[in-house]
One Martini backbone bead per residue (centre of mass of N, CA, C, O) as a GRO file, in nm:
protein
  297
    1UNK     BB    1  -1.440  -0.875   3.659
    2UNK     BB    2  -1.272  -0.897   3.326
    3UNK     BB    3  -1.347  -0.975   2.976
    4UNK     BB    4  -1.163  -0.948   2.664
    5UNK     BB    5  -1.281  -0.985   2.321
    6UNK     BB    6  -1.198  -1.045   1.992
    7UNK     BB    7  -1.374  -0.981   1.672
    8UNK     BB    8  -1.272  -1.090   1.375
    9UNK     BB    9  -1.250  -1.012   1.058
   10UNK     BB   10  -1.335  -1.170   0.767
   11UNK     BB   11  -1.158  -1.299   0.465
   12UNK     BB   12  -1.219  -1.390   0.135
   13UNK     BB   13  -0.994  -1.483  -0.096
   14UNK     BB   14  -1.182  -1.730  -0.154
   15UNK     BB   15  -1.491  -1.849  -0.348
   16UNK     BB   16  -1.602  -2.181  -0.426
   17UNK     BB   17  -1.810  -2.360  -0.619
   18UNK     BB   18  -1.899  -2.714  -0.707
   19UNK     BB   19  -2.220  -2.792  -0.777
   20UNK     BB   20  -2.325  -2.857  -0.494
   21UNK     BB   21  -2.641  -2.965  -0.324
   22UNK     BB   22  -2.791  -2.947   0.019
   23UNK     BB   23  -3.045  -2.829   0.178
   24UNK     BB   24  -2.975  -2.540   0.044
   25UNK     BB   25  -2.666  -2.610   0.033
   26UNK     BB   26  -2.345  -2.510  -0.058
   27UNK     BB   27  -2.067  -2.631  -0.190
   28UNK     BB   28  -1.743  -2.527  -0.063
   29UNK     BB   29  -1.438  -2.325  -0.121
   30UNK     BB   30  -1.227  -2.148   0.124
   31UNK     BB   31  -1.015  -1.877   0.176
   32UNK     BB   32  -0.923  -1.769   0.510
   33UNK     BB   33  -0.890  -1.458   0.676
   34UNK     BB   34  -0.776  -1.230   0.937
   35UNK     BB   35  -0.826  -0.927   1.081
   36UNK     BB   36  -0.735  -0.621   1.274
   37UNK     BB   37  -1.046  -0.595   1.256
   38UNK     BB   38  -1.284  -0.522   1.528
   39UNK     BB   39  -1.469  -0.641   1.770
   40UNK     BB   40  -1.602  -0.612   2.115
   41UNK     BB   41  -1.598  -0.822   2.404
   42UNK     BB   42  -1.757  -0.772   2.727
   43UNK     BB   43  -1.711  -0.920   3.055
   44UNK     BB   44  -1.901  -0.887   3.365
   45UNK     BB   45  -1.997  -0.826   3.658
   46UNK     BB   46  -2.334  -0.914   3.788
   47UNK     BB   47  -2.663  -0.928   3.932
   48UNK     BB   48  -2.749  -0.912   3.625
   49UNK     BB   49  -2.856  -0.940   3.315
   50UNK     BB   50  -2.658  -0.774   3.057
   51UNK     BB   51  -2.710  -0.594   2.733
   52UNK     BB   52  -2.472  -0.411   2.533
   53UNK     BB   53  -2.505  -0.171   2.263
   54UNK     BB   54  -2.473   0.017   2.029
   55UNK     BB   55  -2.711   0.249   1.951
   56UNK     BB   56  -2.675   0.219   1.612
   57UNK     BB   57  -2.748  -0.086   1.634
   58UNK     BB   58  -2.918  -0.314   1.394
   59UNK     BB   59  -3.039  -0.618   1.414
   60UNK     BB   60  -3.098  -0.908   1.296
   61UNK     BB   61  -3.285  -1.174   1.314
   62UNK     BB   62  -3.114  -1.324   1.522
   63UNK     BB   63  -2.924  -1.287   1.797
   64UNK     BB   64  -2.613  -1.436   1.823
   65UNK     BB   65  -2.543  -1.389   2.120
   66UNK     BB   66  -2.799  -1.507   2.248
   67UNK     BB   67  -2.771  -1.779   2.103
   68UNK     BB   68  -2.502  -1.858   2.232
   69UNK     BB   69  -2.594  -1.864   2.527
   70UNK     BB   70  -2.809  -2.081   2.486
   71UNK     BB   71  -2.622  -2.313   2.371
   72UNK     BB   72  -2.418  -2.315   2.603
   73UNK     BB   73  -2.615  -2.396   2.828
   74UNK     BB   74  -2.689  -2.668   2.700
   75UNK     BB   75  -2.402  -2.792   2.697
   76UNK     BB   76  -2.366  -2.759   3.029
   77UNK     BB   77  -2.666  -2.791   3.171
   78UNK     BB   78  -2.690  -2.468   3.241
   79UNK     BB   79  -2.720  -2.176   3.375
   80UNK     BB   80  -2.586  -1.883   3.390
   81UNK     BB   81  -2.467  -1.655   3.558
   82UNK     BB   82  -2.467  -1.342   3.609
   83UNK     BB   83  -2.406  -1.088   3.348
   84UNK     BB   84  -2.211  -0.862   3.152
   85UNK     BB   85  -2.260  -0.762   2.805
   86UNK     BB   86  -2.042  -0.603   2.560
   87UNK     BB   87  -2.084  -0.442   2.238
   88UNK     BB   88  -1.835  -0.326   2.009
   89UNK     BB   89  -1.936  -0.204   1.702
   90UNK     BB   90  -1.760  -0.211   1.368
   91UNK     BB   91  -1.867  -0.425   1.194
   92UNK     BB   92  -2.045  -0.447   0.931
   93UNK     BB   93  -2.355  -0.518   0.808
   94UNK     BB   94  -2.363  -0.694   0.516
   95UNK     BB   95  -2.033  -0.737   0.407
   96UNK     BB   96  -1.871  -1.029   0.442
   97UNK     BB   97  -1.710  -1.023   0.750
   98UNK     BB   98  -1.846  -1.192   0.989
   99UNK     BB   99  -1.953  -1.039   1.247
  100UNK     BB  100  -2.161  -1.226   1.384
  101UNK     BB  101  -1.975  -1.475   1.404
  102UNK     BB  102  -1.749  -1.335   1.564
  103UNK     BB  103  -1.924  -1.267   1.810
  104UNK     BB  104  -1.997  -1.556   1.885
  105UNK     BB  105  -1.706  -1.660   1.921
  106UNK     BB  106  -1.618  -1.447   2.136
  107UNK     BB  107  -1.833  -1.523   2.342
  108UNK     BB  108  -1.737  -1.807   2.391
  109UNK     BB  109  -1.449  -1.736   2.486
  110UNK     BB  110  -1.529  -1.540   2.716
  111UNK     BB  111  -1.708  -1.725   2.889
  112UNK     BB  112  -1.503  -1.946   2.932
  113UNK     BB  113  -1.306  -1.759   3.092
  114UNK     BB  114  -1.492  -1.628   3.308
  115UNK     BB  115  -1.605  -1.935   3.414
  116UNK     BB  116  -1.410  -2.172   3.380
  117UNK     BB  117  -1.509  -2.416   3.168
  118UNK     BB  118  -1.308  -2.568   2.976
  119UNK     BB  119  -1.349  -2.571   2.681
  120UNK     BB  120  -1.326  -2.724   2.402
  121UNK     BB  121  -1.285  -2.689   2.076
  122UNK     BB  122  -1.508  -2.894   1.997
  123UNK     BB  123  -1.731  -2.764   2.164
  124UNK     BB  124  -1.731  -2.490   2.023
  125UNK     BB  125  -1.794  -2.603   1.741
  126UNK     BB  126  -2.062  -2.736   1.812
  127UNK     BB  127  -2.198  -2.472   1.888
  128UNK     BB  128  -2.134  -2.309   1.629
  129UNK     BB  129  -2.299  -2.490   1.426
  130UNK     BB  130  -2.581  -2.396   1.553
  131UNK     BB  131  -2.551  -2.086   1.470
  132UNK     BB  132  -2.324  -2.101   1.222
  133UNK     BB  133  -2.111  -2.164   0.951
  134UNK     BB  134  -1.882  -1.934   1.046
  135UNK     BB  135  -1.811  -1.982   1.348
  136UNK     BB  136  -1.580  -2.194   1.354
  137UNK     BB  137  -1.376  -2.012   1.207
  138UNK     BB  138  -1.391  -1.779   1.429
  139UNK     BB  139  -1.277  -1.944   1.658
  140UNK     BB  140  -0.998  -1.963   1.528
  141UNK     BB  141  -0.884  -1.708   1.363
  142UNK     BB  142  -0.726  -1.845   1.116
  143UNK     BB  143  -0.581  -1.957   0.864
  144UNK     BB  144  -0.800  -2.117   0.610
  145UNK     BB  145  -0.994  -2.399   0.506
  146UNK     BB  146  -1.315  -2.402   0.368
  147UNK     BB  147  -1.551  -2.677   0.356
  148UNK     BB  148  -1.834  -2.770   0.226
  149UNK     BB  149  -2.099  -2.663   0.456
  150UNK     BB  150  -1.895  -2.523   0.674
  151UNK     BB  151  -1.763  -2.805   0.834
  152UNK     BB  152  -1.466  -2.773   0.707
  153UNK     BB  153  -1.140  -2.745   0.870
  154UNK     BB  154  -0.815  -2.602   0.766
  155UNK     BB  155  -0.519  -2.515   0.858
  156UNK     BB  156  -0.285  -2.260   0.769
  157UNK     BB  157   0.048  -2.247   0.679
  158UNK     BB  158   0.282  -1.980   0.598
  159UNK     BB  159   0.147  -1.708   0.629
  160UNK     BB  160   0.145  -1.383   0.562
  161UNK     BB  161   0.113  -1.073   0.604
  162UNK     BB  162  -0.140  -0.820   0.500
  163UNK     BB  163  -0.204  -0.532   0.324
  164UNK     BB  164  -0.525  -0.361   0.355
  165UNK     BB  165  -0.832  -0.257   0.190
  166UNK     BB  166  -1.157  -0.182   0.302
  167UNK     BB  167  -1.484  -0.160   0.138
  168UNK     BB  168  -1.792  -0.016   0.248
  169UNK     BB  169  -2.094   0.095   0.068
  170UNK     BB  170  -2.356   0.093   0.246
  171UNK     BB  171  -2.445  -0.214   0.166
  172UNK     BB  172  -2.672  -0.456   0.244
  173UNK     BB  173  -2.622  -0.811   0.224
  174UNK     BB  174  -2.784  -1.109   0.167
  175UNK     BB  175  -2.681  -1.424   0.185
  176UNK     BB  176  -2.939  -1.578   0.118
  177UNK     BB  177  -3.010  -1.430  -0.145
  178UNK     BB  178  -2.759  -1.500  -0.301
  179UNK     BB  179  -2.787  -1.815  -0.286
  180UNK     BB  180  -3.080  -1.823  -0.407
  181UNK     BB  181  -2.955  -1.704  -0.696
  182UNK     BB  182  -2.821  -1.965  -0.749
  183UNK     BB  183  -2.747  -2.151  -1.039
  184UNK     BB  184  -2.655  -2.472  -1.041
  185UNK     BB  185  -2.646  -2.513  -1.364
  186UNK     BB  186  -2.406  -2.276  -1.392
  187UNK     BB  187  -2.210  -2.451  -1.233
  188UNK     BB  188  -1.908  -2.560  -1.230
  189UNK     BB  189  -1.774  -2.858  -1.194
  190UNK     BB  190  -1.594  -2.936  -0.888
  191UNK     BB  191  -1.321  -3.040  -0.709
  192UNK     BB  192  -1.241  -2.989  -0.387
  193UNK     BB  193  -0.952  -3.105  -0.377
  194UNK     BB  194  -0.837  -2.917  -0.600
  195UNK     BB  195  -0.897  -2.648  -0.460
  196UNK     BB  196  -0.733  -2.705  -0.204
  197UNK     BB  197  -0.460  -2.762  -0.345
  198UNK     BB  198  -0.429  -2.488  -0.481
  199UNK     BB  199  -0.396  -2.333  -0.221
  200UNK     BB  200  -0.156  -2.493  -0.093
  201UNK     BB  201   0.042  -2.460  -0.354
  202UNK     BB  202   0.006  -2.109  -0.335
  203UNK     BB  203   0.141  -1.963  -0.089
  204UNK     BB  204   0.386  -1.830  -0.224
  205UNK     BB  205   0.223  -1.639  -0.408
  206UNK     BB  206   0.079  -1.495  -0.181
  207UNK     BB  207   0.336  -1.383  -0.040
  208UNK     BB  208   0.457  -1.247  -0.320
  209UNK     BB  209   0.221  -1.119  -0.504
  210UNK     BB  210   0.129  -1.346  -0.723
  211UNK     BB  211  -0.129  -1.460  -0.930
  212UNK     BB  212  -0.406  -1.396  -0.806
  213UNK     BB  213  -0.619  -1.400  -1.047
  214UNK     BB  214  -0.555  -1.709  -1.114
  215UNK     BB  215  -0.615  -1.832  -0.805
  216UNK     BB  216  -0.840  -1.614  -0.715
  217UNK     BB  217  -1.198  -1.635  -0.632
  218UNK     BB  218  -1.556  -1.521  -0.660
  219UNK     BB  219  -1.864  -1.665  -0.741
  220UNK     BB  220  -2.052  -1.417  -0.618
  221UNK     BB  221  -1.972  -1.145  -0.750
  222UNK     BB  222  -2.147  -1.126  -1.012
  223UNK     BB  223  -2.422  -1.133  -0.868
  224UNK     BB  224  -2.387  -0.872  -0.697
  225UNK     BB  225  -2.318  -0.674  -0.932
  226UNK     BB  226  -2.590  -0.716  -1.079
  227UNK     BB  227  -2.774  -0.612  -0.839
  228UNK     BB  228  -2.518  -0.396  -0.752
  229UNK     BB  229  -2.364  -0.187  -0.964
  230UNK     BB  230  -2.243   0.036  -0.768
  231UNK     BB  231  -2.011  -0.150  -0.648
  232UNK     BB  232  -1.807  -0.125  -0.884
  233UNK     BB  233  -1.671   0.135  -0.779
  234UNK     BB  234  -1.504  -0.005  -0.564
  235UNK     BB  235  -1.339  -0.192  -0.739
  236UNK     BB  236  -1.219   0.032  -0.927
  237UNK     BB  237  -1.083   0.201  -0.707
  238UNK     BB  238  -0.875  -0.009  -0.604
  239UNK     BB  239  -0.733  -0.034  -0.877
  240UNK     BB  240  -0.655   0.272  -0.928
  241UNK     BB  241  -0.476   0.283  -0.642
  242UNK     BB  242  -0.292  -0.009  -0.672
  243UNK     BB  243  -0.400  -0.284  -0.653
  244UNK     BB  244  -0.304  -0.631  -0.689
  245UNK     BB  245  -0.589  -0.719  -0.547
  246UNK     BB  246  -0.943  -0.768  -0.619
  247UNK     BB  247  -1.220  -0.845  -0.390
  248UNK     BB  248  -1.474  -1.013  -0.266
  249UNK     BB  249  -1.634  -1.079   0.041
  250UNK     BB  250  -1.814  -1.323   0.028
  251UNK     BB  251  -2.147  -1.178  -0.019
  252UNK     BB  252  -2.107  -0.911   0.069
  253UNK     BB  253  -2.019  -0.574  -0.020
  254UNK     BB  254  -1.729  -0.605   0.033
  255UNK     BB  255  -1.402  -0.489  -0.049
  256UNK     BB  256  -1.063  -0.583  -0.135
  257UNK     BB  257  -0.709  -0.476  -0.110
  258UNK     BB  258  -0.385  -0.509  -0.207
  259UNK     BB  259  -0.079  -0.381  -0.045
  260UNK     BB  260   0.184  -0.204   0.001
  261UNK     BB  261   0.325  -0.055   0.267
  262UNK     BB  262   0.437   0.201   0.097
  263UNK     BB  263   0.125   0.262  -0.048
  264UNK     BB  264  -0.133   0.262   0.142
  265UNK     BB  265  -0.159   0.556   0.242
  266UNK     BB  266  -0.205   0.687  -0.034
  267UNK     BB  267  -0.455   0.520  -0.112
  268UNK     BB  268  -0.630   0.600   0.129
  269UNK     BB  269  -0.635   0.903   0.064
  270UNK     BB  270  -0.763   0.888  -0.217
  271UNK     BB  271  -1.030   0.763  -0.122
  272UNK     BB  272  -1.108   0.983   0.084
  273UNK     BB  273  -1.107   1.225  -0.131
  274UNK     BB  274  -1.386   1.134  -0.269
  275UNK     BB  275  -1.629   1.146  -0.064
  276UNK     BB  276  -1.767   0.890   0.003
  277UNK     BB  277  -2.025   0.661   0.121
  278UNK     BB  278  -1.780   0.511   0.286
  279UNK     BB  279  -1.613   0.243   0.437
  280UNK     BB  280  -1.269   0.277   0.542
  281UNK     BB  281  -1.018   0.011   0.579
  282UNK     BB  282  -0.711  -0.010   0.742
  283UNK     BB  283  -0.525  -0.322   0.735
  284UNK     BB  284  -0.461  -0.659   0.846
  285UNK     BB  285  -0.364  -0.968   0.751
  286UNK     BB  286  -0.329  -1.252   0.939
  287UNK     BB  287  -0.099  -1.466   0.984
  288UNK     BB  288   0.009  -1.765   1.115
  289UNK     BB  289   0.231  -1.588   1.320
  290UNK     BB  290   0.051  -1.399   1.459
  291UNK     BB  291   0.033  -1.275   1.774
  292UNK     BB  292  -0.263  -1.202   1.804
  293UNK     BB  293  -0.389  -1.492   1.727
  294UNK     BB  294  -0.205  -1.662   1.930
  295UNK     BB  295  -0.382  -1.566   2.191
  296UNK     BB  296  -0.652  -1.733   2.172
  297UNK     BB  297  -0.528  -2.043   2.284
   0.00000   0.00000   0.00000
């Protein structure tokens, strides 16, 4: 028997801090969508536990897949029978695309299916919260508003698919270091309810491709560009090839740009022709009714 599960890369359309902080965690509001660019988790029968990853992948400790298996076993109150798990890693590490969290979420979904555990969504989220703040969002892997300290999720309806190009400049950025460098005294105090309402009220503008810069922003972007000024080349490049909206995802270092379907191939070619040491990904942000993500649950 074999179960294959996709771990979709997440993209923060917006990420705003509210000026609140507790236990070194920043209160934030973020609009998140998921792309059809993904890692793959494969679980198969085996007489002993085996864990296989691409040879060239070097994870930071701890490994979130092993952590997921540990917390899942605790939740069900017993060790899992032997199995083989294989990770085909495509999402770059330290890019702000949530690859580790997506892997953890896909591992949860895959093990649940493989062993017929019949875990509820709430059980998966409970386990996910113990692994990392982005994991519950990745368990859902649908357009959503994330708020609080990463613990409040509300699914967004009515979003269309979007054609995008993601550029990862081969610079790994530590999320912890970025947030540690945030000076809470310099953050404008904002009401989370207003930020959430702004997102919900402007789904039409998102779908129509207008007013992006007025409505969506990433409060961490200026901090990352200050520390890694070379990344500004990525931002400028996406603008020059015709993106209607360019922003950093998460804590970086990857940037994404929105494109019309008719122009994205030409833009992709122009970026490739620069021969930069960048990872360039042409993909789609999956909307609320995308068939791919509707297969998840």
